[in-house]
N, C-alpha and C positions, 0 to 999 in steps of 0.2 A: 502494500499500500502505499503510495505518498505523502507524505509529510504536509501537516496542512498549512505549514509555513518553510518559503522556499527564497532564495536568493541568488542572485546571479550580476557579479560585476563586471564589466567591462572598462580596461583602461583605456579612455577617448584619446590619450598620447599618442598611443602606438594603433589603435581602430582594432584592439587582442582582447579577449578574455583574462582577466587577472588571475590566474592561477597562483594557489599556495598562501593565500589570501587567511591567515586566522578569522575564526567569527565567533562570538558567543552569542547566545539568544537567552534574553533573561525576561523574568516575569515579575510584575511590581505586588506585591502583596501589602505588608506595611512596610516592606522594604524589597529591596531587585534581589529576585533568585534565580541562579543561575539552572537554566534547563537543560544546556545542551552546548556543548564546543565541538566545532568542523571544522575544514580547512577546504578552501576552494578547491577545486579539481582542477584537470587540465581544459576544460572550456567555461572555468571562474564559477562553477556552479556549487551550491551546495543544497542537496534535497531530501536528506535524512536527518532533520533536526529531532522531529517528532513523531510519532504515531497520531494516527488522527484522533484516538482517545484519551490523549494528553491534554488536547486543546478545550480552554475554558473562556469565556469571555472576561478581558480585562485588558489589561497595558502592559505592553511588550518593550524590549530594546532590542535591537540588534548592534551589537558592538564590532567594529571591522579595525583590526590592529592593520591601520596601513603604513606605519613606520615599519613594519617588519619586511612589507613589500618592497617599500620603495630601497630601502637596504639593500636587500639581495640584489637588485637592480641597477644599483651602484649611484644612485638617485637620492635627493632630498627633495622630501615631500614637504608645504606647508603645515598639512593637518596630520599631527602624526597617530590620530586614530578618526574615526566616523562613528557616533553612536545616531541609531533612528528610532525614534521614540513611536509607536504604533497603536491604533485600538484595533481589540477582535470584540466585534459584537455577535456575528453571527458564528456559531463553530461548527455549521456544515459549510462552510463557504471555506478556498484556498486564499492564503494571502501569499502573494510573491512580491518581495522585497527587492526590486535591483537597485544597483550601486552604479551610478556612471562617475567614474574615478580620473582625474588627472595630478600632476604634483601642484597644481595650484587650485582646484577647485572640486565641487563634486554635486552631483544632484541626484535624485529618486522621486520616486512616483511609486504608485500603486501599479503593479502588473497583474498579470492574467495567466 
């Protein structure tokens, strides 16, 4: 079964997926709890963060360790990490959280 929360990182400075980026998924209860940790694959994706029965409504955060990615590439990025906080309202839906990344900026959106 596919994880109900997935991500995909594209390095827009290269026009290619960003492989090997450490990703951490957390959920906010009274404080942030780590649910899963992974690393993007060769296609820049993480598709196995949670089982469908683990998804509950609430506030989630994806943490991307972009500093380690830039260091491996021999580059210096302006943002050492990226945090994306989002809400899950419908637990039967799929939440895809893409990250478009370059050394001096990033953007995100709700994907499909």
